[in-house]
C-alpha positions as CSV (number, residue, x, y, z in Angstrom):
1,M,-24.3,44.8,-19.7
2,L,-23.4,43.0,-16.4
3,S,-23.1,45.7,-13.1
4,R,-20.3,45.5,-10.8
5,R,-22.7,43.6,-8.7
6,H,-23.5,40.9,-10.6
7,F,-19.8,40.1,-12.4
8,L,-18.4,39.9,-8.8
9,A,-21.7,37.3,-8.1
10,T,-20.8,35.1,-11.5
11,L,-17.1,35.5,-10.3
12,A,-18.0,33.8,-7.2
13,A,-19.9,31.7,-7.9
14,A,-17.4,29.8,-10.6
15,V,-14.7,29.9,-8.2
16,P,-16.2,26.4,-6.6
17,A,-16.9,24.9,-9.2
18,L,-13.8,25.5,-10.6
19,A,-12.3,23.7,-8.0
20,Q,-15.2,21.1,-7.6
21,T,-13.5,20.1,-11.4
22,R,-9.6,20.8,-10.8
23,K,-8.0,17.6,-10.7
24,P,-6.0,17.0,-7.6
25,N,-2.1,16.5,-7.6
26,I,-0.6,13.3,-6.6
27,V,2.0,13.0,-4.8
28,F,3.2,8.7,-4.4
29,L,6.3,8.2,-1.2
30,L,8.1,5.0,-1.7
31,S,10.9,3.5,0.9
32,D,12.3,0.8,0.0
33,D,12.4,-2.8,2.2
34,H,10.1,-1.1,4.6
35,H,9.4,-3.2,7.5
36,W,5.6,-2.8,8.5
37,Q,6.4,-2.0,12.6
38,A,9.3,0.5,11.8
39,L,7.1,3.5,12.3
40,G,6.4,5.0,16.1
41,A,2.7,4.8,14.0
42,A,2.7,1.3,13.8
43,G,3.3,1.2,17.6
44,N,7.0,1.3,17.5
45,P,8.4,2.9,20.6
46,N,11.4,2.0,19.3
47,I,11.7,4.5,16.5
48,K,12.0,8.2,15.4
49,T,9.3,9.0,13.3
50,P,7.8,11.8,14.1
51,N,7.2,13.5,10.3
52,I,5.2,9.9,9.3
53,D,3.4,9.8,12.4
54,K,2.0,13.1,11.9
55,L,1.2,12.1,8.4
56,A,-0.1,9.2,9.3
57,S,-2.5,11.8,12.0
58,R,-3.5,13.6,9.3
59,G,-4.7,10.9,7.4
60,I,-5.8,7.3,6.9
61,N,-3.2,4.9,8.9
62,F,-3.8,1.3,6.8
63,R,-2.6,-0.8,9.6
64,Q,-3.5,-4.4,7.3
65,A,-1.8,-3.1,4.5
66,V,-0.1,-5.6,2.1
67,I,2.3,-6.0,-1.3
68,S,1.0,-7.4,-3.8
69,T,4.2,-8.9,-4.6
70,S,7.2,-8.8,-1.4
71,Q,10.4,-8.0,-4.5
72,C,11.4,-4.5,-5.4
73,A,10.9,-4.2,-9.2
74,P,7.9,-6.8,-9.8
75,S,6.2,-4.3,-7.0
76,R,7.3,-1.0,-8.8
77,G,5.4,-3.0,-12.3
78,I,2.0,-3.6,-10.1
79,L,1.8,0.0,-9.3
80,L,2.6,1.3,-12.8
81,S,0.0,-1.4,-14.0
82,G,-2.7,-1.7,-11.5
83,Q,-2.2,-5.4,-12.6
84,E,-0.9,-8.8,-10.8
85,I,2.8,-9.4,-12.0
86,Y,1.7,-12.7,-13.4
87,Q,-0.5,-10.1,-16.1
88,T,2.0,-8.4,-17.4
89,G,5.1,-10.5,-17.0
90,L,7.1,-8.3,-14.8
91,D,7.3,-11.2,-12.3
92,C,11.2,-10.9,-10.5
93,N,13.8,-8.9,-10.4
94,E,15.1,-10.7,-12.7
95,H,12.4,-10.5,-15.3
96,T,12.4,-6.2,-14.6
97,G,10.5,-5.6,-18.1
98,F,6.9,-5.3,-19.3
99,R,6.3,-9.0,-21.0
100,F,2.5,-9.7,-21.4
101,L,1.3,-5.9,-20.5
102,K,-0.3,-4.7,-23.7
103,G,-2.4,-0.9,-23.7
104,D,-0.6,2.0,-21.7
105,T,0.0,1.7,-17.6
106,V,-1.3,3.9,-15.2
107,I,1.1,6.5,-15.3
108,E,0.6,7.3,-19.6
109,Q,-3.4,7.0,-18.4
110,M,-2.8,9.8,-16.3
111,R,-0.1,12.3,-18.5
112,K,-2.7,12.1,-21.5
113,A,-5.5,13.1,-19.5
114,G,-3.4,16.3,-18.9
115,Y,-1.5,15.3,-15.5
116,A,2.6,16.4,-15.7
117,T,3.6,13.1,-14.5
118,N,7.7,13.2,-12.3
119,L,10.0,10.1,-11.6
120,I,12.5,11.1,-9.0
121,G,14.3,8.6,-7.2
122,K,14.5,4.5,-8.0
123,W,13.5,2.8,-10.8
124,H,14.9,-0.9,-10.9
125,L,12.6,-1.6,-14.6
126,S,14.5,-2.0,-17.9
127,N,11.3,-0.3,-19.3
128,S,12.3,3.1,-20.0
129,P,10.4,6.2,-17.6
130,K,10.0,7.8,-20.5
131,E,8.2,4.0,-22.2
132,C,6.2,3.9,-19.1
133,G,4.6,7.5,-19.2
134,F,6.3,10.2,-17.1
135,S,6.7,13.7,-19.1
136,K,9.8,14.5,-16.3
137,A,12.3,12.3,-14.9
138,P,14.9,15.6,-13.1
139,L,16.8,13.0,-10.9
140,W,16.7,9.2,-10.9
141,M,18.9,6.1,-10.6
142,Q,18.2,2.4,-12.7
143,P,19.8,0.2,-11.0
144,G,18.2,-1.5,-7.4
145,A,20.5,-0.5,-5.0
146,M,23.4,2.3,-4.9
147,A,25.3,4.0,-2.6
148,Y,24.4,6.4,-0.2
149,V,26.8,8.6,-0.9
150,D,27.7,10.6,-3.7
151,P,25.8,8.2,-5.7
152,P,25.6,8.6,-9.9
153,L,22.5,9.8,-10.8
154,K,20.9,10.2,-14.4
155,R,19.8,13.4,-14.6
156,G,16.6,14.2,-17.4
157,I,13.5,11.8,-18.7
158,D,16.1,10.9,-22.0
159,A,19.8,10.9,-19.9
160,A,21.2,8.0,-21.2
161,K,24.0,7.9,-18.7
162,P,24.9,8.9,-14.7
163,E,26.7,11.3,-13.4
164,P,28.5,12.5,-10.5
165,S,26.2,13.9,-7.7
166,K,27.5,15.1,-4.4
167,G,25.7,14.6,-0.9
168,L,23.5,11.9,1.0
169,I,21.3,10.1,-1.6
170,T,18.3,10.7,0.2
171,D,18.3,14.8,0.5
172,L,19.4,14.7,-3.3
173,W,15.7,12.8,-3.8
174,T,13.9,15.0,-1.6
175,S,15.4,18.3,-2.8
176,A,14.9,17.3,-6.2
177,A,11.2,16.9,-5.0
178,V,10.9,19.8,-3.9
179,D,11.5,21.6,-7.0
180,V,9.1,19.9,-8.6
181,I,6.6,20.7,-6.5
182,Q,8.1,24.7,-5.8
183,S,7.5,25.3,-9.9
184,A,4.2,23.5,-10.0
185,G,2.1,25.8,-12.1
186,D,-1.4,25.7,-12.5
187,Q,-1.6,21.9,-14.6
188,P,-2.2,19.0,-11.8
189,Y,1.0,17.3,-11.2
190,L,1.6,13.2,-10.4
191,L,5.0,13.2,-8.2
192,W,6.7,9.7,-8.1
193,L,8.9,9.7,-5.8
194,A,10.9,6.1,-5.0
195,Y,13.7,6.8,-2.1
196,N,15.8,3.5,-2.0
197,A,16.3,4.5,1.8
198,P,16.2,1.8,3.5
199,H,17.2,-0.6,1.0
200,T,21.2,-2.0,1.9
201,P,23.9,-0.9,1.8
202,W,23.0,1.7,4.6
203,T,24.5,4.6,5.3
204,A,22.7,7.5,7.5
205,S,24.5,10.8,9.0
206,E,25.7,10.9,12.3
207,K,23.1,13.0,13.8
208,Y,20.9,10.0,13.1
209,R,23.2,6.8,14.1
210,Q,23.5,9.3,17.2
211,M,19.9,8.7,17.9
212,Y,20.4,4.7,18.5
213,A,23.8,4.6,19.2
214,G,24.6,1.2,21.7
215,G,21.6,0.0,21.2
216,N,20.1,-3.2,19.0
217,A,18.4,-6.1,19.9
218,E,16.1,-3.9,22.6
219,L,15.6,-1.7,19.6
220,A,13.2,-4.3,17.2
221,P,9.8,-3.7,16.9
222,P,7.1,-5.3,19.9
223,N,5.3,-7.8,17.9
224,H,8.4,-8.7,15.8
225,P,9.5,-12.3,16.3
226,K,12.6,-13.3,18.7
227,P,15.5,-14.7,17.5
228,K,15.7,-18.5,18.5
229,P,18.6,-19.0,20.8
230,N,21.7,-20.3,19.4
231,A,20.4,-18.9,15.7
232,P,22.8,-18.9,13.0
233,G,23.6,-15.6,11.4
234,K,24.5,-12.1,13.5
235,P,21.6,-10.4,14.9
236,Y,19.5,-7.8,12.9
237,D,21.2,-4.3,12.7
238,W,18.3,-2.0,13.8
239,A,19.9,0.6,15.2
240,T,21.8,1.2,11.2
241,Y,18.1,0.2,10.1
242,Y,16.5,2.6,11.9
243,A,18.6,5.8,11.7
244,V,18.4,5.5,8.3
245,I,14.2,5.4,8.3
246,T,14.8,8.6,11.3
247,E,16.9,10.4,8.3
248,L,14.2,9.1,5.6
249,D,11.5,10.3,7.6
250,A,12.9,13.7,8.3
251,N,13.4,14.4,4.8
252,I,9.3,13.3,4.2
253,G,8.7,15.7,6.8
254,R,10.6,18.2,3.4
255,V,8.6,17.0,1.4
256,V,4.8,18.2,3.2
257,D,6.1,21.0,4.7
258,A,6.8,21.8,0.6
259,I,3.3,21.0,-0.1
260,E,2.2,22.7,2.4
261,K,3.9,26.1,1.9
262,S,2.8,25.9,-2.1
263,G,-0.6,26.2,-0.9
264,Q,-1.2,22.9,-2.2
265,W,-2.2,20.6,0.8
266,N,-6.1,21.5,0.1
267,N,-5.7,19.6,-3.4
268,T,-3.0,17.1,-2.9
269,L,-4.0,13.2,-2.1
270,I,-0.6,11.7,-0.4
271,L,0.2,8.4,-0.4
272,F,2.7,7.1,1.9
273,L,3.3,3.2,1.5
274,G,6.8,1.1,1.4
275,D,7.5,-1.0,-1.6
276,N,7.7,-4.8,0.6
277,G,8.3,-5.4,3.6
278,Y,12.1,-7.6,5.2
279,L,11.6,-10.3,7.4
280,A,14.6,-8.7,9.4
281,G,15.5,-12.3,11.0
282,S,12.0,-13.4,11.5
283,K,12.0,-17.3,10.9
284,G,16.0,-17.3,10.5
285,L,15.4,-15.1,7.5
286,Q,16.5,-12.1,5.4
287,G,15.0,-10.3,3.0
288,K,11.5,-10.5,1.6
289,V,9.6,-12.1,-1.1
290,Y,8.3,-15.1,1.9
291,P,4.6,-15.2,2.2
292,W,4.8,-13.9,6.1
293,E,3.9,-11.0,7.7
294,E,7.5,-9.3,8.0
295,S,7.9,-9.9,4.3
296,V,4.1,-9.2,2.6
297,R,2.8,-6.9,5.6
298,V,3.8,-3.0,4.9
299,P,3.4,1.2,6.4
300,F,0.8,2.8,4.2
301,V,-0.9,5.9,5.0
302,A,-3.1,8.1,3.3
303,A,-3.5,12.0,4.0
304,G,-3.6,15.4,2.4
305,G,-6.7,16.9,1.6
306,P,-8.8,14.6,-0.2
307,V,-8.6,12.5,2.1
308,A,-12.0,13.6,4.5
309,K,-11.1,12.0,7.6
310,A,-8.0,11.2,9.7
311,G,-8.5,7.6,12.0
312,V,-6.7,3.9,12.1
313,S,-8.1,1.6,9.5
314,N,-8.0,-2.5,9.0
315,A,-9.7,-2.9,5.7
316,C,-7.6,-5.1,3.9
317,V,-6.3,-2.9,1.2
318,A,-2.9,-3.8,-1.1
319,S,-1.1,-1.8,-3.3
320,V,-1.8,-2.9,-6.2
321,D,-5.0,-1.2,-5.5
322,I,-2.9,2.2,-5.3
323,P,-3.3,2.7,-9.6
324,A,-7.1,2.2,-9.4
325,T,-7.5,5.2,-6.8
326,M,-4.9,7.1,-8.6
327,L,-6.9,6.8,-11.8
328,D,-10.3,7.7,-9.4
329,Y,-9.1,10.4,-7.7
330,A,-7.6,12.2,-11.5
331,G,-11.6,11.3,-13.5
332,I,-9.8,8.4,-15.5
333,Q,-11.9,5.4,-16.9
334,P,-9.4,2.6,-16.9
335,A,-7.7,1.6,-20.2
336,Q,-8.2,-2.1,-19.4
337,K,-9.0,-4.0,-16.4
338,L,-7.6,-3.5,-13.5
339,S,-6.8,-5.9,-10.8
340,G,-7.1,-3.7,-7.9
341,V,-9.8,-1.8,-6.8
342,S,-10.4,2.3,-5.8
343,M,-10.0,3.3,-2.0
344,K,-11.4,6.7,-3.1
345,G,-14.8,5.9,-1.6
346,L,-13.1,5.1,1.6
347,L,-10.8,8.4,1.7
348,S,-13.5,10.9,0.7
349,G,-16.1,9.1,3.5
350,R,-18.6,8.2,1.1
351,G,-18.0,4.7,1.0
352,K,-16.2,1.7,2.6
353,F,-13.0,-0.6,0.6
354,P,-15.1,-3.0,-1.2
355,R,-12.8,-5.6,-0.4
356,D,-12.9,-7.4,2.7
357,E,-9.7,-9.5,2.2
358,A,-5.6,-8.9,0.2
359,F,-3.9,-11.1,-1.5
360,S,-0.1,-11.7,-2.0
361,T,1.9,-13.7,-5.1
362,W,5.0,-15.1,-5.6
363,V,5.7,-16.4,-9.4
364,D,9.4,-17.7,-9.3
365,G,10.4,-20.6,-8.1
366,R,13.9,-21.6,-11.0
367,P,16.2,-22.6,-9.1
368,E,18.9,-19.9,-9.5
369,A,16.8,-17.6,-8.1
370,L,18.3,-17.2,-4.7
371,T,17.4,-16.0,-1.3
372,V,19.3,-16.4,2.0
373,N,20.1,-20.1,-0.5
374,Q,16.9,-21.0,-0.5
375,A,14.6,-20.9,-4.0
376,I,11.3,-19.2,-2.9
377,E,8.6,-21.8,-4.0
378,P,5.6,-20.2,-6.1
379,Y,2.5,-19.5,-4.1
380,R,-0.3,-18.0,-4.0
381,L,-1.9,-16.2,-0.4
382,I,-5.3,-14.5,0.7
383,R,-5.0,-12.5,3.6
384,T,-7.8,-10.7,6.3
385,P,-7.0,-8.8,9.0
386,R,-7.9,-12.3,11.3
387,H,-6.5,-15.2,8.8
388,K,-4.1,-15.8,6.3
389,F,-4.0,-18.9,3.9
390,I,-1.5,-19.9,1.4
391,I,-0.7,-22.2,-0.8
392,W,2.5,-23.2,-2.8
393,E,3.2,-24.5,-5.9
394,S,3.9,-28.2,-4.8
395,K,0.0,-27.8,-2.9
396,K,1.4,-27.8,0.2
397,E,-1.3,-25.6,2.1
398,A,-0.8,-23.7,5.7
399,F,-3.0,-21.3,7.4
400,F,-3.4,-18.8,10.4
401,D,-5.2,-17.6,12.7
402,L,-3.0,-14.2,13.1
403,Q,-5.3,-12.9,16.0
404,A,-4.1,-15.7,18.4
405,D,-0.6,-16.8,16.1
406,P,0.8,-13.5,15.4
407,F,4.3,-15.6,14.2
408,E,2.8,-18.0,12.1
409,E,4.1,-20.7,13.9
410,R,0.4,-23.2,14.0
411,N,-0.4,-24.4,11.2
412,L,-4.3,-24.9,11.4
413,V,-5.0,-26.7,8.0
414,A,-5.9,-29.4,9.2
415,D,-8.3,-28.2,12.5
416,A,-12.1,-29.1,11.7
417,G,-12.6,-25.8,14.4
418,S,-11.1,-23.7,11.7
419,A,-12.9,-25.7,8.7
420,A,-15.3,-23.3,7.8
421,V,-13.4,-20.6,8.0
422,L,-11.0,-22.4,5.8
423,K,-13.2,-23.6,2.9
424,R,-14.6,-19.7,2.8
425,L,-11.1,-18.3,2.3
426,K,-10.2,-20.7,-0.4
427,E,-13.4,-19.7,-2.4
428,K,-12.3,-16.4,-2.5
429,L,-8.8,-17.5,-3.5
430,R,-10.3,-19.2,-6.5
431,A,-12.6,-16.4,-7.6
432,R,-10.0,-13.6,-7.4
433,M,-7.3,-16.2,-9.0
434,K,-10.4,-17.0,-12.2
435,E,-10.5,-13.5,-12.3
436,T,-7.0,-12.2,-12.8
437,A,-6.8,-15.4,-15.3
438,D,-4.4,-16.9,-12.6
439,P,-2.1,-20.1,-14.4
440,A,-2.4,-20.8,-10.7
441,L,-5.5,-21.4,-10.5
442,A,-4.9,-25.5,-11.3
443,W,-3.2,-25.3,-7.7
444,L,-6.9,-25.8,-6.1
445,A,-8.6,-28.2,-8.6
């Protein structure tokens, strides 16, 4: 029989071992149509985002993050699958279901490995949440946009029809998320919390509208292109856009507070990402999809106990890397080859990010796929913190030095002094397209 002293010693030795083997919770926070500079942590003094800024100061603020496809539904398909849109067939807001994906989504793999998988918020896919691996969906919406006040929302993973909901949609998502966090037991959980803010139709509470009352053009981010004189269309409504984001920020503060009060901060990886950027008048354009910086660059913060050291990173991470990271932290060997790479080494302080460039794609060139009355020609791009190369389906090319030309106005494709860098980026893009069986590989022939 063990003596009391030996018993306590054995128990003390077991506790650290248990802590080391317990899988971390993962809280994934997704905003919608989020300009990469629409954060204080991005160097914008005109917007108030104290909670996201604090999260960034406690974790890693990725200042060069890229979205792998800049549109709502396909962006989500990438995050669920860990594969590029041409690999899954979920490639635009008109093709919102997986047509080519084989095997389980990343969420289903986590569910099978013992995670409670919870969906809250905007869904925007024709495949059901249950089909994609979620075990619970306390509160969610099927379409890509919804009125912010008193919205009809679905309740439960098997909900067939939405039900009336009283209140502001951003608050409702948050309250449902806090319930998940507070009721979590010993089982590790994934909380996928997809806000629809700041996607239109915008609505912000009076408190937040008053913060920006009377302002507009002067509120634009410091590195956002200034509108051309006599440019057509109305000036972008920065005041309302910022008000919606500041209200979103307050709700993210509620989520983080709930995690801390649950005692799970040290065992929870928090990832905050914009689902795509927003042009907000850049080059006379609204929306996203285009290969320009305001469209493909996004806010991205990783925080929580599993992030070893706080700081700012210029690593070339992309949204396709998030699924690989989730599986890596969960200790799951991917069921199929992923197109992204894990950030765990970087986040844990045990290594650097293994890639020096990021990629973004667009495939939907149908004439009826209109944005601002223009069909968006399919393209592929490769980007580093300094350079970007774009090739379109027509084989038109563009190459920019983003440090010298942040607004992408001087195409250096024919510049002799840029030839060596351009050649290297083309080679890396070609290798990427070959590795992922990209049908557009012939563009670079």
